[in-house]
N, C-alpha and C positions, 0 to 999 in steps of 0.2 A: 146496144149497151147491155152490160152485164148487171144482173141483180143478184144479190147474195144474201143468204141467211145462214148464220153460224150457230153452233151450239158447242158447249164443252160440258161433258157429263150431263147432257140432256136438259139444258135450259135454253130455250130458243127465243129469237126475236126476228120479226120480218124486216127486210130491207127493201126499199122501193126504188125502182129506176126505170125510166123510159116506158111507162105503161105496164111494166111487169112488177108484180109484187108477189113474193113467195114466202112461205114459212115452212120450216122443217118441223114435222110432227113426229112425236115419239110416243111409244107406249111404254109403260114401265117394264123393266126386264121381267121375263117370265121366271117362274120358280126354277131354282137350280135342279137339273136333272142328271142322274147318274147314267153315263153311257159307257160303252165298251172302251172308250178312249179316256175317260175320266169324267169329272164334273163339268157340265155345260150350262152356261147362262145365255139366254137369247134376248137380243134387243131388236125392236121393230121400228123402222124409220119409214116415213112417207113424206112427200113434198106436196104442198097445196099451192095452187096457182090462184092467188087472191086478186090478181090483176084483170084487166079487160082484154088482154091480148093472149094469143096462143104462144107458148114458150117451150123451148128445149130446156131440160133440167138435168143436173148431175149432182152427185153426192161424193164427197171424200169422207171415208170413215177409217179411222185408225185407232189402234189400242195404244194408250200412252202411259205405260209404266215400265220404264227401262230396267228397273231392278229385277223384274220377273219375266222379261221378254222371252227368255229361253224356256219358260215353264208353261206356256200355253200356246194353242193354235187358234187362229181366227179364220172363220169361213163366212163368206157373204153369198147370199142367194136371194132370188126373188124373180117373179115373172115380170118380163119386160125390162129387166135391169141387165146391162151389159158392161163388163169390165173392159176399159180401154185405158192403158197407161195407169195413172194413179187414181182415176175416177171411175165411178159407176154411173152410167148414162141411162136415163129412162127413154125408151123408144116405144111409142111415137111421141110427137110433141104433145105437151099437156095443155088441154083447152082451159079457157077461162073458168074459174070457180071450181075446177076439178081437182081431185086428189089422186096421186099416183098409186099404183099397186104397192104394197109394202115391200121393203127391202129388209131382210133379216141378217143380223150380224150375230153369229154364234161364237162365243169364246169358250174354249174347252181347256181345262187344266190338264197338264201332263203328269203332275204329281200332287201329293197332298200337302206339300210344304208351303203352298201359296194359297191365299184366300181370294176368292172372286171379288170380295168387297173392295180389295185394293186395286183392282183393274178398272181403269177409266177409259171410256170410249169417247173419242173426239170426232164429231161429225160436222160437216160444212156443206151447205147446199148452194148451188149457183144456178142462175137461169139467164137465158138470152132470148130476146123477143124473136119469134120465128119469122116475122115479116121483115126483119132487118138483116137476115143472113140467109145464105144458101143452106140446104139441108146438110147437117153434119155427115161426114163419112165415117161410119162406125167401124170400118175395117182398119182404121189407123189408130195408133196409140194416142194421138191428139186430135180427135174429131172436130174440135172447135178451133184449132189453130188457124189463124188468119180469117176467122169468121166472126169472132166476138170483138 
């Protein structure tokens, strides 16, 4: 069974299912930094497994400001995070009471006509109990397809 925790502009709430309970943790955005590409703001996300079971977890993170979409680039990076299709998967499975390594979302402005304060990050975390599914195949765009 799938457990989910969602956030919009970084206010989170855990959701519980089938022995899995996860929460999406965020750290406030780092100070805006000038780079060779423009102004960059970094957001830091992690997933905490509050449940008693080992779980596979993933995060969907998107920028949600259609008016300025052409004015910025988004880069996601982090140790043990792998992009497959529309999600970022944490590998290996996350043990009970553990927190994933952080995933960083960098938003870089391409020009000075837009303010970083208008850019909103939407993030959503999901988990599936590792004992209820086969190990996901991270070489595919949908590693959890037919598993959750």
